[in-house]
N, C-alpha and C positions, 0 to 999 in steps of 0.2 A: 615730414621729411622734405627738404628742398628738392626740386625737380632734378637738378644736376646729380645730387647724391643718389636719388632713386634710380636714375638711368645707369649710374656706375654700379649700383648694387645689382640691378637686373643683368648687366653685362657679365659680372663675375658669377652670378647665379647660373646663367645659361652656359658659361664656360665650364662650371663644375658639373652641370648636367651632361654635357657632351663628353667630359672626361670620364664620368661614370659609364656612360653608354659605350664609349670606345674601348675602355679597359675591360668591360664586361663582354663585349663582342669578341675581343681577342682571346680572353681567357676561356670563353665558351667553346673555342675550338681546340682547347687542350683537353683531351679525353683520358679518363682513367678507366681501366678494366679491373674492377676489384675482385672478380671471381674468375678463376682459371677455366672452369668448365662451363661457364654460363656466358653467352654472348650478350652481356649487359654492360653498357658503359655509360658514364655520365661526364659532363663537362664541368669546368670550374666557374662558369659564368655566374651562377646564383651565389656562390661563395664570395666572389669579388663584389657583386652588386650589394649584398647585405652588409659586408664589411665597410664599404665606402659610405653607405647610408648611415651606419652607426657612428663612423668617425666624424662625418660632417653631413647631417641631414639637410635636404633641400627644402625650400619653402613650399613647393608643390610636389609632394611625393608621387601622386598618381601621374602627373605630367612627366616626371622623371622616368617612371616605369614605362609609359607609352613610348617616349623617345628612345629609351634603351631597347625596348622590343623591336621598334622599327629599324634601328641600327643593326641589331643582331640579325634580323631577317634579311636585310640588304647585304650584310657581310656574308652570310651563308649562301645567299643567292649568287653573288659574284664569285665566290669560291667554287660553287657547283658549275657555273658557266665556264670558268677558267680552267678547272682541273678535270671536270667530269663531262664537259661538252653538253651539258643540259641546256634546254632552251630557257629563256628568261621567265616566260609565263609558267612553265611546268615547275621550275625550281621555286619561284615565288609562291606558287600554290602549295607546294609541299612544305615550305618553311614558315608560312604565315601563322600556323598554330603557336609558334614560339612567342608571337606578339601577345597572345592571350595569357601565356605563362607570366610574363613580366608585368602585364597590366593587372592581372588578378593578384599577383604577388604584392605590387605596390598598394593596391586597394586594401588588402589584408594588413599590410604593414601600417597603413594609416588608421584603419578601423580599430585594430588592436593596440595602437599607440606603442609600437615597439621601442621607439626612441625614448619613451618615458620609463622604460623598464631596464635601462642600461646599468642601474646600480644593483639589480637583482638577477644574477647570472642564470639561475635555474629557471625562473619564470620567463626570462628572455629566451632561453634555449627552447623551452616547451612551446611558447607562442610562435617562434620562428619555424619550428617543425610543423605546427598546424598550418601556418601560412604557406609553406612550401608544398605540403601534401595537397592542400586545396588548389594551389596554382597548377601543380602537376596533373591533378585530376581534371581540371578544366581543360588543360592542353590535350590530355588523352581523349576526353569526350569529343573535342573538336576534331581531332584526328580520326576518330571513329565515324563521326558524322560526314566528313568530307573525303577522307582517304580510305575509309573502311578498314582501318587497322585496329586490331584488338589486342588486349593485354590480359593474360591469365592471372590466376590467383597468386602464383609465384611472383609474377611481375609487380603486382600491387604491394606485396610484402617487400620487394626490393626497393620500390619507390619510397615506402615508409622508412626502411632502413637507411637508404641514402639520405633522405631528408634529415633523419636524426644525426647522421654522421656530419653532413655538411653544416647543419645549423649549430651544433655544439662545437664543431671545429672553428667556426667563425667566432662564436662567443669566446672561446679560449684565446684566439689570436687577439680579439678586441681587448679583452681584459689584460693581456700581456702588454699591449701597447699603452692602454690607459694607466696601468700600474707604473710602467716606466716613465710616462709623462708626469704622473702624479709625484713620483719620487724626485724627478728632476725639478719640478715646480717647488716641491717642499724644500729641497736643498737650496734653491735660489732664495726662497723666502727666509729660511733659517740663516743663510749667510748674511743677507742684508740686515735682518733684524737683530742678529747677535752683534753685528758691527755697530748698529745704532745703539744697542744696549751699552756696549763698551764706551762709545763716544759720549753717551749721556752720563756715564759714571765719571769720565775724565772732565766733562764740562761741570759737573757738580763739584768736583774737587777744585777746579779753577774758580768757581763761584765762591767757595769758602775762602780761597786765598784773596780774591778780589775784595771780599767783605772785610778781611783783616787789614788789607792795604788801605781801603777807603776809611776805615776807622782810624788808622794811624795818621793818614793825611789830614783828616778832619781835626784830629787832636793836635797835629802840628799847626794847623790854621788857627785854632783857638789860642794856642800858646803864643804864636807870633803876634796875634792881634792883641793879646793881653800885654805883651811887651812892646806894643806899638811899633813892631818891626815893619819896614817899608815893603817887604815881600810877602806880607800875609795875604794879600789878594791873590797872588800867584798860587799859594798853597790852597786857597779856597777853590780856585779854578781847577786845580789838579783833582781835588776831592769831588768836584762836580762832574768832571770828565770820567773819573773812575765809577761814579754812581751811574752814569749813562751806560758804560760798558756792562756794569752789573745788571741793569734792567734788560739790555739786549740779550745778555746771556740767559737770564731767567726766561725770556720769551722763547728762545731756542730750546732750552732745556724742557720747558713745558710741552712744546710740540714733540720733541723726541720721546719724552716720557709717556706722552699720550699714545704715540704710535706703538711703542714697545709694550705698553700695558694692555691696550685694547685689541692688539692684533692677536687673534687666536688661531691655532691650528689643532688638528687632531693628529698628533705625532706619537709614535711608539718610541720607547726607550731605545730599541734596537736601531731605529732610523737616525736618532740623534748620535748614537755612538758611531754608526757607519759614516755619518756626515763628518764627524771629527776625524775619523781615520782617513777619509778621502782628502779632505782639505789640508791636513797636515802632511800627507804623503806628497801632495802638490807643493807644499811649503818646502819640504825637504829637497824636492827636485829643483825648486827655484834656488835653493842654497847650494845646489850641486853636491848633495850628500846622498850616499847610498844607504838609505834607511828603510827598513821594512816595519810596518805597524801591524801587529797582530791583535785580533779581538777574541777574547774568551768570555762570551756572554752566557750566563746560566739562568737569567730571568728576563722577562719582558712584560711591559704593561704600558698603558696610555699615560702620558706625562703632562702635567699642567704647568710645571715650572721649566719649560723648554729652554728659554733664554738663559736662565741661571745655570742650568746643567751644562749647556753649551759653553758658557763663559768659563766655568770651572774646568771642564775637561780640555777645552781649547788651550787655556793657559798652561795647564800641566803638561799636555802633550807637546805644545810648541816649545816650552822650556826644555823638554827632553830632546827635541830635535836640535835645538841650539846648543845643547851640551854634548852632542855626539858628532862624530865625523862619519861613522858607519855603524851598522849593527841593527838590533831589533828593539822595538818599543812594544810593550804588551799592555793592553787595556783590558782589565778584568772587571766584570760586572756580575755581582751575585747578591742574593738575599740571604740573610741570616737572622732568624727571628723576626723582629719588627723593623729591622734596618736593611737598607741597601748599601752595599759596599762598592766603591769605585777605586780600583787599585791600578796605578800607572807605574810601570817599572821600565827603566831604561838601562843602557849599557855605557853610560857616560863616565864622568870623572867621580861621581858620587858626591856626598856631602861630608865635609870635615866635621869631626866630633864637636869641636868648639863652636861650629856654626849651627848646629842642630836646634838650639834654643832660640836663635835670633833670625832664622831664615825667613820667617813670616813677618818680620818687622818692616814697616815702610822705610824705603831707602836702602835696604840691604841688597847688595848685588855682587856677583862675581863675574858679570859680563861686561866687556868693553868692546867698542867698535874698533875699526882699523885705525882710527885717529887717536885711540886711547881714551875716548870719552866714555864714562860709565853709563850704563843703562839707568832708567829711573828707579828700579827696585820697587816698583809699586804693584807688579803683577801678582806675586804670591800673597802680598798683604790683602789685595783685593779678593783673591780666591778664599783666603781665610775668612774675610768678612762675609762673603757670600755663603760659605759653609755654615758659619754661625747664624746667619739670617735664616737658614733652613733648620736651625737647632741641631746642627751636626758637628762633627769633630774631624780635623785633618791632622795627620802626623806625617813625618818624613824620617826616613832612616837610610843609611848607606848599606848596600847589599854586598859590598866587596868588589862588585863589578859594575856599579852604577848606583842609582838612587831609586827609592821606592816611596811613592806618595800614596797614602791610604786615606780615603774619605769615607766616613760613615754618616749616613743621613737617614732619619726616620722615613720609612717608605710612605707613610700617610702624607708626608709633606710634599711628595713628588707625584703621587698618583692623581690622574685626572678624574 
């Protein structure tokens, strides 16, 4: 690592260490009295200390523990001097055992490698309890040696009980934060990659059109050359330029296809459906429409065809949003036998009887923009092709108060 980058890293490392120490010192002065008839109280310092280490471990855990212990001792000493009129030396002498608590805690954290157990909640909680009990025991032994304070059998049980509460409380908070972050990250990844998947599809369609135009222009060149027409070189030049556009498009398509094919996630079906709900509720807000999207999900499992399912559901729900001004859209997901059903129901204009057989044909559309220009009419045809790719079936019917799209796909085609 270059020296400048190393200095920058060390600066931010020390900044994080002092943030941990400061927040721990402040929170350690917040005391809880868990039992009404027992004069036993504990601070929140170790809770904050463990949580911050789990969120972002430092490079030197033991050093962090020592610095935190020193800051906590000095903070308590200054509070004693300011509010209780104690002398500096007597207060420092009384509070010094706290330094042992955070030092031993950090040593235990590093020795048991708690940061490597973050994916296993129960093991993490049990090890954190062991670390805290050991640190508390070390502090109590030092207090006994220097201050001659003792703790009875009940007190040790309370220490163990509080250690269990604080440690598993931290694990619960950490997993809530980690899950929220993971969901946000998954949503961002799915949004980007589903967009790339759609763009790859449209690029492939454009390449097919380019191929046809190139063939026609080359055919025109050969015809003009046979007839010895003076503009046959211009036709050849056009064919060559189209060929270059095709080659560039192929390179872009290959890159997009590689990204969407090899980018893998561990996503549950429920996560994909919720992503569709949230993104299309935002789409409805963007269109200034008062639309509620409800989810009725009766099955859930890991999905291997995430982008395909996202594209199918996003198209169907987005079409429903565009077909309504207000109302409710329902996404139902259920398993029947060997198949998974996706049913999207809206409260829009519905589908005319004469359109039911051609609604999935390329070019068919009933949507026009404000300038009166028709939409491409390719969305539903693409959805149909994707459903067929999964060996599934899609149908559409009018409900009297809107449209209902039913997609049936073999579950084995979807499961990871």
